[in-house]
C-alpha positions as CSV (number, residue, x, y, z in Angstrom):
1,X,82.4,215.0,69.9
2,X,80.1,218.0,70.5
3,X,79.6,218.1,74.0
4,X,76.4,218.8,75.6
5,X,74.8,221.3,78.1
6,X,73.5,219.3,81.8
7,X,70.4,220.1,83.2
8,X,70.1,219.1,87.1
9,X,66.2,219.0,88.0
10,X,64.6,218.4,91.4
11,X,68.0,217.1,92.8
12,X,67.7,215.4,96.0
13,X,70.2,213.4,98.0
14,X,69.5,212.1,101.9
15,X,72.4,210.7,103.7
16,X,72.2,208.9,107.2
17,X,68.7,210.3,107.3
18,X,70.1,213.8,107.0
19,X,68.8,216.1,103.6
20,X,72.0,217.4,101.8
21,X,70.0,218.9,99.5
22,X,66.3,219.2,97.9
23,X,64.9,220.3,94.4
24,X,68.3,221.1,93.3
25,X,68.1,222.3,89.7
26,X,71.1,224.1,87.8
27,X,72.3,223.8,83.9
28,X,76.2,224.0,82.9
29,X,75.7,225.2,79.7
30,X,77.8,223.2,76.7
31,X,81.2,223.4,76.1
32,X,81.8,226.2,79.2
33,X,83.7,226.2,82.2
34,X,81.5,225.9,85.7
35,X,82.6,225.9,88.6
36,X,81.0,224.7,92.0
37,X,82.3,226.4,95.6
38,X,80.5,225.8,99.1
39,X,82.0,224.6,102.7
40,X,82.9,221.3,102.9
41,X,80.3,218.5,103.9
42,X,78.0,220.3,102.3
43,X,77.7,218.2,99.1
44,X,79.9,219.1,96.6
45,X,81.4,215.8,95.5
46,X,77.9,213.9,95.7
47,X,77.2,215.9,93.5
48,X,79.5,215.7,91.2
49,X,79.5,211.9,91.8
50,X,75.4,211.7,90.6
51,X,76.5,214.0,88.0
52,X,79.1,210.9,87.0
53,X,77.0,208.5,87.6
54,X,78.9,206.9,90.2
55,X,75.8,208.0,93.1
56,X,72.1,207.4,93.0
57,X,69.8,210.5,93.9
58,X,66.9,210.2,96.5
59,X,64.9,212.4,93.9
60,X,65.1,213.9,90.6
61,X,67.6,213.2,87.7
62,X,70.5,214.3,85.6
63,X,70.8,214.3,81.8
64,X,72.1,216.0,78.7
65,X,70.1,218.7,77.2
66,X,71.0,217.1,73.6
67,X,68.5,214.1,74.3
68,X,71.5,211.7,74.8
69,X,72.5,209.5,77.2
70,X,75.1,210.8,79.9
71,X,76.7,206.9,80.6
72,X,80.1,206.8,78.7
73,X,80.6,210.9,77.7
74,X,82.0,211.9,81.2
75,X,85.3,212.1,82.7
76,X,86.1,212.7,86.7
77,X,89.5,213.8,88.0
78,X,89.4,213.4,91.7
79,X,91.5,215.6,94.0
80,X,93.6,213.0,94.5
81,X,96.3,211.8,91.5
82,X,95.0,207.8,91.9
83,X,98.2,206.9,90.0
84,X,99.0,203.0,90.5
85,X,102.3,203.5,92.6
86,X,104.0,200.6,90.4
87,X,102.9,201.9,87.2
88,X,105.3,204.4,85.1
89,X,103.6,207.6,84.1
90,X,102.6,206.5,80.6
91,X,100.6,203.0,81.5
92,X,98.7,205.6,84.3
93,X,97.2,207.6,81.2
94,X,96.2,204.7,79.7
95,X,94.3,202.8,83.3
96,X,91.2,203.5,81.8
97,X,91.3,201.6,79.0
98,X,93.3,199.0,80.4
99,X,90.7,198.5,82.9
100,X,88.0,198.2,80.1
101,X,89.7,195.4,78.4
102,X,90.5,198.6,75.0
103,X,93.4,198.2,73.0
104,X,96.1,201.0,74.3
105,X,96.9,203.9,72.3
106,X,100.5,204.4,73.6
107,X,101.5,207.0,71.1
108,X,98.4,209.1,71.7
109,X,99.0,208.5,76.0
110,X,103.1,210.1,74.8
111,X,101.4,212.6,72.8
112,X,99.1,213.7,75.9
113,X,102.3,213.2,78.2
114,X,103.9,215.7,75.9
115,X,101.5,218.1,76.0
116,X,101.4,218.7,79.8
117,X,105.7,218.8,79.4
118,X,106.1,215.4,80.4
119,X,107.9,214.4,77.4
120,X,110.5,212.9,79.6
121,X,108.8,211.0,81.8
122,X,106.8,208.7,80.0
123,X,108.5,205.6,81.9
124,X,108.8,207.8,85.5
125,X,107.1,205.7,88.5
126,X,104.6,208.2,90.4
127,X,107.2,207.9,93.3
128,X,109.5,209.4,91.4
129,X,107.8,212.4,90.4
130,X,107.3,216.3,92.1
131,X,103.3,216.9,93.6
132,X,102.8,219.2,90.1
133,X,104.2,216.1,87.9
134,X,101.7,213.7,89.4
135,X,98.6,216.0,88.5
136,X,99.9,216.4,85.0
137,X,100.0,213.0,84.8
138,X,96.3,212.9,86.5
139,X,95.4,215.8,83.8
140,X,96.5,213.9,80.8
141,X,94.8,210.7,82.2
142,X,91.7,212.8,82.1
143,X,92.1,213.6,78.8
144,X,93.4,210.4,77.4
145,X,89.5,209.2,77.8
146,X,88.2,212.0,75.4
147,X,84.8,212.5,76.7
148,X,82.7,216.0,75.8
149,X,82.0,216.3,79.9
150,X,85.1,216.7,82.8
151,X,84.6,216.5,86.2
152,X,86.4,217.5,88.1
153,X,86.9,217.5,92.2
154,X,89.5,219.5,93.7
155,X,92.1,218.5,91.6
156,X,94.8,221.0,92.1
157,X,94.4,221.8,95.7
158,X,97.2,220.0,97.1
159,X,99.9,221.8,94.9
160,X,102.1,224.7,95.9
161,X,100.9,228.3,94.5
162,X,103.4,228.5,91.4
163,X,102.6,224.4,90.1
164,X,98.7,225.2,90.8
165,X,98.9,228.5,88.4
166,X,101.0,226.4,85.6
167,X,98.7,223.6,85.5
168,X,95.7,225.8,86.0
169,X,96.8,227.0,82.9
170,X,97.2,224.3,81.1
171,X,94.0,222.8,81.9
172,X,92.2,225.6,80.9
173,X,94.1,225.5,77.3
174,X,93.6,221.6,77.2
175,X,89.9,221.3,78.1
176,X,88.8,224.3,76.2
177,X,85.7,223.5,74.8
178,X,84.2,220.7,76.9
179,X,81.4,221.0,79.5
180,X,83.6,221.1,82.8
181,X,82.6,221.4,86.0
182,X,85.2,221.7,88.3
183,X,85.0,221.7,92.5
184,X,87.2,224.5,94.6
185,X,88.1,226.1,97.5
186,X,90.0,228.6,95.7
187,X,87.8,231.6,95.2
188,X,91.0,233.4,92.8
189,X,91.4,229.1,91.0
190,X,87.1,229.8,90.3
191,X,87.5,232.8,88.7
192,X,90.9,232.2,86.4
193,X,89.2,229.5,85.1
194,X,85.7,229.6,85.6
195,X,82.6,231.1,83.0
196,X,80.0,230.6,85.5
197,X,80.5,230.7,89.5
198,X,77.8,229.0,91.8
199,X,77.9,228.6,95.9
200,X,76.4,225.9,97.4
201,X,75.9,226.3,100.9
202,X,73.1,225.4,103.7
203,X,71.4,223.2,105.3
204,X,69.8,221.5,102.8
205,X,72.1,223.6,100.8
206,X,71.0,225.4,98.2
207,X,72.6,227.0,95.5
208,X,72.8,231.3,95.5
209,X,72.7,233.0,92.0
210,X,75.4,232.8,89.6
211,X,78.2,234.6,89.0
212,X,79.6,235.0,84.9
213,X,83.2,236.2,85.1
214,X,84.1,238.1,81.7
215,X,87.1,237.4,79.4
216,X,88.7,234.0,78.1
217,X,90.1,231.5,80.7
218,X,92.6,231.3,82.1
219,X,92.5,235.2,82.9
220,X,96.0,237.2,84.2
221,X,95.8,236.8,88.1
222,X,96.1,240.5,88.2
223,X,93.2,241.3,86.0
224,X,90.7,243.9,86.9
225,X,87.2,242.6,86.4
226,X,88.6,238.8,87.7
227,X,89.4,240.5,91.0
228,X,86.5,242.8,91.0
229,X,84.2,239.4,90.4
230,X,86.5,236.8,93.4
231,X,85.7,240.4,96.0
232,X,82.5,240.0,95.2
233,X,82.7,235.6,95.5
234,X,84.2,235.7,98.7
235,X,81.6,238.5,99.8
236,X,79.2,235.7,98.9
237,X,81.6,232.8,100.8
238,X,81.8,234.6,104.1
239,X,78.5,236.1,104.0
240,X,79.4,239.4,103.7
241,X,77.6,242.2,102.2
242,X,78.7,245.6,99.9
243,X,79.0,248.5,102.6
């Protein structure tokens, strides 16, 4: 599947009588990793849900730049792994197909679990998996959907630093070439994975100018260019300006 770019035009959203954002405009480049940061409650998750078709905006629209509908071309990976506790890892990977009444491809599910380093845990129940293993099952489930657009809402935030770095590497490898939008509060994660970074802030929320990060994800944590971008991003997030 050729991944489309995503065009967000004039988007507005009101919640409980308040405007979360209005006249929001953003283009997510096709086949690249875009990252959205900003304070809690600013509307990041709502924006992701609108793109996924799970929530309706008050104004504006979201569309693919190739003219085809987005419906059926988006996979969503939430902050929680949302694994069914009574289902083994392999069955959790195929959950979307099961819910849609489609034929489940066990060989493909097993291959994806192998790709995330869990070939020895195919039949493990979620309660027996570590936090990092559960997130890898969730990543395999996202990949099983085989969609050209992938939306990720702080999917690695509950992991320890080492597990998080490893699954970032996996995500960069396995989602390469897709159109990805990742929400995170972690500037290092944003700069390791993202081609393009945006900060959503204010009330109503608005987008600042994009930052681009040189190099190919996943970037080494000590890469000089990446660390420079991380510093610039932190200045934006904290409201500081260079001396």
